[in-house]
C-alpha positions in Angstrom: -2.3 49.0 20.1 -5.0 46.5 21.1 -4.5 42.9 20.7 -7.2 40.6 19.5 -8.7 38.4 22.2 -7.9 34.7 21.6 -10.9 32.5 21.0 -11.3 29.6 23.4 -13.0 26.7 21.7 -14.9 24.1 23.7 -13.9 20.5 23.1 -16.1 17.7 24.3 -15.9 13.9 23.9 -18.9 11.8 24.9 -19.7 8.1 24.8 -23.3 7.8 23.4 -25.9 5.0 23.6 -28.3 6.9 21.4 -28.0 9.8 18.9 -30.6 12.3 17.9 -31.3 13.4 14.3 -29.4 16.7 14.5 -26.2 15.0 15.9 -26.6 12.2 13.4 -26.8 14.6 10.5 -23.6 16.4 11.7 -21.8 13.1 12.2 -22.7 12.0 8.7 -21.4 15.3 7.3 -18.2 15.0 9.3 -17.7 11.4 8.2 -18.0 12.2 4.5 -15.6 15.1 4.9 -13.1 12.7 6.5 -13.6 10.0 3.8 -13.2 12.4 0.9 -10.0 13.7 2.5 -8.7 10.1 2.7 -9.4 9.6 6.4 -10.1 5.9 6.3 -13.2 4.1 7.5 -12.7 1.6 4.8 -14.8 3.7 2.4 -13.0 5.3 -0.4 -15.7 7.7 -1.7 -18.4 9.8 0.0 -21.4 7.7 1.1 -25.1 8.5 1.0 -26.7 9.9 4.1 -28.8 6.8 4.3 -25.8 4.5 4.3 -24.0 6.5 7.0 -27.1 6.7 9.2 -27.6 2.9 8.9 -23.9 2.4 9.8 -24.0 4.5 12.9 -27.4 3.2 14.1 -26.0 -0.3 13.6 -22.9 0.5 15.7 -25.2 1.5 18.6 -26.9 -2.0 18.4 -23.7 -4.0 18.8 -23.1 -4.9 22.5 -19.3 -5.0 22.1 -19.1 -1.6 20.4 -19.0 1.8 22.0 -19.5 5.0 20.0 -17.7 8.2 21.0 -18.6 11.5 19.4 -16.4 14.6 19.4 -17.8 18.1 19.6 -16.2 21.4 18.8 -18.2 24.2 20.3 -21.2 21.9 20.5 -21.1 20.7 16.9 -20.3 17.0 16.1 -17.1 16.9 14.2 -15.7 13.4 14.6 -16.1 10.1 16.3 -14.3 6.9 17.3 -15.4 3.3 18.1 -14.1 1.1 20.8 -14.6 -2.7 20.3 -14.3 -5.3 23.1 -13.8 -8.9 22.3 -17.0 -11.0 22.3 -17.9 -12.7 25.6 -16.8 -16.1 24.3 -13.2 -14.8 23.8 -12.1 -14.9 27.4 -8.4 -15.3 26.4 -8.4 -11.8 24.9 -10.9 -10.1 27.3 -8.1 -7.8 28.6 -7.7 -6.1 25.1 -9.9 -3.9 22.9 -9.6 -2.2 19.5 -9.8 1.4 18.7 -11.3 1.8 15.2 -12.9 4.4 12.9 -11.3 7.3 14.8 -11.5 10.6 12.9 -11.9 14.3 13.1 -13.3 16.2 10.1 -10.7 18.2 8.2 -12.5 21.5 9.1 -12.2 20.8 12.8 -8.5 19.9 13.0 -5.8 21.9 14.7 -7.5 22.2 18.1 -6.2 18.9 19.7 -9.5 17.1 19.2 -8.0 13.9 17.8 -5.6 13.6 20.7 -8.4 14.2 23.2 -10.7 11.7 21.4 -8.1 8.9 21.7 -7.3 9.7 25.3 -11.0 9.6 26.3 -11.4 6.2 24.6 -8.4 5.0 26.5 -9.8 6.3 29.8 -13.1 4.5 29.2 -11.3 1.3 28.2 -9.2 1.4 31.4 -12.3 2.0 33.5 -13.7 -1.3 32.0 -10.6 -3.2 32.9 -9.0 -3.1 29.5 -5.2 -3.2 29.6 -4.2 -3.2 25.9 -5.6 -1.2 23.0 -5.0 -2.3 19.5 -5.5 -0.4 16.2 -4.5 -0.5 12.6 -4.1 2.3 10.0 -3.3 2.6 6.3 0.3 3.6 5.6 -0.9 6.6 3.6 -2.6 8.1 6.7 0.5 9.9 7.9 -1.3 12.3 10.2 -3.0 9.5 12.0 0.3 7.5 12.3 2.0 10.6 13.7 -0.8 11.0 16.2 -0.8 7.4 17.4 3.0 7.1 17.6 3.1 10.4 19.5 0.6 9.0 22.0 2.8 6.0 22.7 1.4 3.3 20.4 3.9 0.7 19.3 4.0 -0.5 15.7 4.3 -4.2 15.8 3.7 -5.2 12.2 3.0 -4.2 8.7 0.6 -5.9 6.2 1.9 -5.4 2.6 -1.6 -5.8 1.1 -3.8 -4.1 3.7 -6.0 -2.1 1.3 -6.8 -1.2 -2.3 -7.4 2.5 -3.1 -7.8 3.8 -6.6 -6.2 0.7 -8.1 -3.2 0.8 -5.8 -2.3 -1.7 -3.1 -1.4 0.0 0.2 0.4 -1.2 3.3 -1.3 -1.1 6.7 0.4 -0.8 10.1 -0.7 -2.5 13.3 -0.2 -0.9 16.7 -0.8 -1.6 20.4 -0.6 0.4 23.6 -0.5 -1.0 27.1 -2.6 1.2 29.5 -3.1 1.1 33.2 -6.5 0.4 34.9 -7.5 2.8 37.6 -7.1 0.4 40.5 -5.4 -3.0 41.0 -2.0 -4.3 40.0 0.0 -2.8 37.2 -0.5 -4.0 33.6 3.1 -5.0 33.5 2.5 -7.3 36.5 -0.8 -8.6 35.1 0.4 -9.2 31.5 4.1 -9.9 32.0 6.8 -8.3 29.9 5.4 -7.3 26.5 7.1 -4.0 26.1 6.0 -2.2 29.3 3.2 0.1 30.0 2.9 3.7 28.8 0.1 5.6 30.6 
């Protein structure tokens, strides 16, 4: 009896400064699939290709934003954005925000979301970031499970975070202390805030 060979999928995460038309089309398709499935982004319904292209092109123009794209076997299936504080916010220069992180429903189950978050964390650490913040709708249980499984600490809940289909939904706020590649530990640099978890 012969056994079927297991398929090995290629997972890639890259930070991009520009995006070509082919990748942009795939990113727009993946984004709409995630929106329709309830994956956040702030949008409730699918968006036009023009609106999504404008969004992602705009992201690439903002100096404090970094766009990461996720590829499964070479095809764009998700993305995330990392946002640094503006330069005039020196008091919070040690922290950044992970936002708009998603993997299209048709590309889930391969560990892509976990890899995407970890790559953003690695980039943030390489830039001297010690704390990553994020927020998520309470209805996004898969995302909540992912972030909590990756060591993010829920520090608060907003009772009127979003309105979806006429219903007011809570939102949860998280942070994670990470370690930068060289230098003193984040616990030493920041003091006691719950410890680091890299």
